[in-house]
C-alpha positions in Angstrom: 38.1 25.3 -22.5 38.9 22.2 -23.4 39.8 21.7 -20.5 36.3 22.3 -18.5 34.6 20.2 -21.5 35.7 16.1 -20.1 35.0 16.7 -16.5 31.4 18.7 -17.4 30.2 15.6 -20.0 31.5 12.8 -17.3 30.3 14.7 -15.1 26.4 14.7 -17.2 26.6 10.9 -18.1 28.1 9.9 -14.2 25.1 11.4 -12.7 22.5 10.5 -15.8 23.9 7.2 -14.1 22.7 7.7 -11.1 19.4 8.4 -12.3 18.6 5.4 -14.3 19.6 3.3 -11.8 17.9 4.0 -9.2 14.6 5.0 -11.4 13.4 0.9 -11.3 13.3 1.3 -6.9 11.7 4.4 -7.5 8.9 3.5 -10.2 8.4 0.0 -7.8 7.4 3.0 -4.8 5.8 4.6 -6.8 3.5 1.1 -8.2 2.9 -0.2 -4.7 1.2 3.5 -3.1 -1.2 3.3 -6.3 -2.0 -0.5 -5.8 -2.5 1.0 -2.0 -4.2 4.1 -3.0 -5.9 2.2 -5.5 -7.2 -0.8 -2.8 -8.4 2.1 -0.5 -11.2 2.7 -3.5 -11.9 -0.5 -4.6 -12.8 -1.4 -1.0 -15.0 0.8 -0.6 -16.5 0.4 -4.3 -16.8 -3.3 -2.6 -15.3 -4.4 -6.1 -14.1 -7.7 -5.6 -12.8 -7.9 -9.1 -10.7 -5.8 -8.7 -9.6 -7.2 -5.1 -8.9 -10.7 -5.3 -6.4 -10.5 -7.5 -4.7 -8.2 -5.3 -5.1 -10.8 -2.3 -2.4 -13.4 -2.3 -5.1 -16.4 -2.1 -3.2 -16.9 1.3 -2.6 -13.4 2.6 -4.1 -12.9 6.6 -6.0 -10.2 7.8 -5.9 -8.5 11.1 -8.4 -6.3 12.4 -9.7 -5.6 15.7 -12.2 -8.6 16.2 -10.4 -11.2 15.1 -7.6 -12.5 11.7 -8.7 -14.3 8.8 -8.2 -15.2 5.0 -8.0 -13.8 1.8 -11.4 -15.6 1.2 -12.8 -14.5 4.1 -11.9 -10.8 3.7 -13.2 -11.0 0.1 -16.5 -12.0 2.0 -16.5 -9.8 4.1 -16.7 -6.6 1.8 -18.5 -8.6 -0.4 -21.7 -8.9 1.8 -20.9 -5.0 3.4 -20.5 -7.0 7.0 -17.6 -4.5 7.2 -17.9 -1.7 3.9 -15.0 0.6 4.2 -16.7 3.4 3.7 -14.3 5.7 3.5 -10.0 6.0 4.6 -8.8 9.5 4.3 -5.1 8.6 4.1 -3.2 11.2 6.2 0.3 9.7 5.8 1.6 6.4 3.9 5.4 5.2 3.9 6.7 2.6 1.6 10.2 0.8 1.8 11.3 -2.0 -1.0 13.0 -5.7 0.4 14.3 -6.8 -2.7 10.8 -8.8 -4.4 9.0 -7.2 -0.9 6.9 -4.1 0.1 6.2 -2.9 3.4 3.3 0.2 3.1 2.0 2.3 6.0 -0.8 4.1 5.8 -2.4 6.5 8.6 -6.0 6.9 8.3 -9.0 7.9 9.3 -12.0 5.5 8.5 -15.1 5.4 8.3 -16.7 2.2 8.1 -20.4 1.1 8.0 -20.1 -2.3 11.1 -23.2 -4.9 10.9 -25.5 -1.4 10.0 -23.3 0.9 12.6 -21.3 3.6 10.8 -17.5 4.0 12.7 -14.8 6.7 12.5 -11.8 4.7 13.5 -7.8 6.0 13.6 -5.9 3.8 12.4 -1.9 2.7 11.1 -2.2 0.0 8.8 1.3 -2.3 7.5 0.6 -3.6 4.0 3.5 -6.3 3.1 3.0 -7.2 -0.7 5.3 -9.9 -3.0 6.2 -9.6 -6.4 6.4 -12.7 -8.5 5.2 -13.1 -12.3 2.2 -11.6 -12.3 2.8 -8.3 -11.0 2.0 -7.6 -6.8 0.7 -9.4 -4.7 -1.0 -8.4 -1.3 0.4 -11.3 1.8 -0.9 -8.9 5.1 -3.0 -6.7 6.1 -2.9 -5.5 9.8 -5.1 -2.7 11.1 -3.7 -0.7 14.3 -5.8 0.6 16.1 -3.7 4.7 16.7 -4.5 8.0 17.7 -5.2 10.7 15.5 -2.3 12.2 16.6 0.3 9.3 15.7 2.9 10.4 12.9 5.0 7.5 10.8 8.3 8.1 10.7 9.7 7.6 7.2 
């Protein structure tokens, strides 16, 4: 019986050690995923007070009609010239590279653009970087796709 206890205890200890080593990355992936999901909610609600600290001051936003800065993106959201009414997220992939995170969301976006409702399929690429104050979005790019588009994980 003693011959089995020592290997068992070593196995359990090693197992929990491996889990503990993987935990920070899984926690960071979850944190970035939740930020991304909250971002869609905040955009729909035009909640500039939540979005401003999330968007890096020098971030770029790529849309179908152009590329602009954080200041312009916040102005567009606040004014409602683009109102992101609802982003139905079909699937998401998050990958971490040190203090940089990439997020891909495949969405159906319902938006009001200059007074007209439009529904468009997109894959949205988001780039985040972690600094002392938390995760900051560096880039957000909308890519128009078919509704059958899949994100490979």
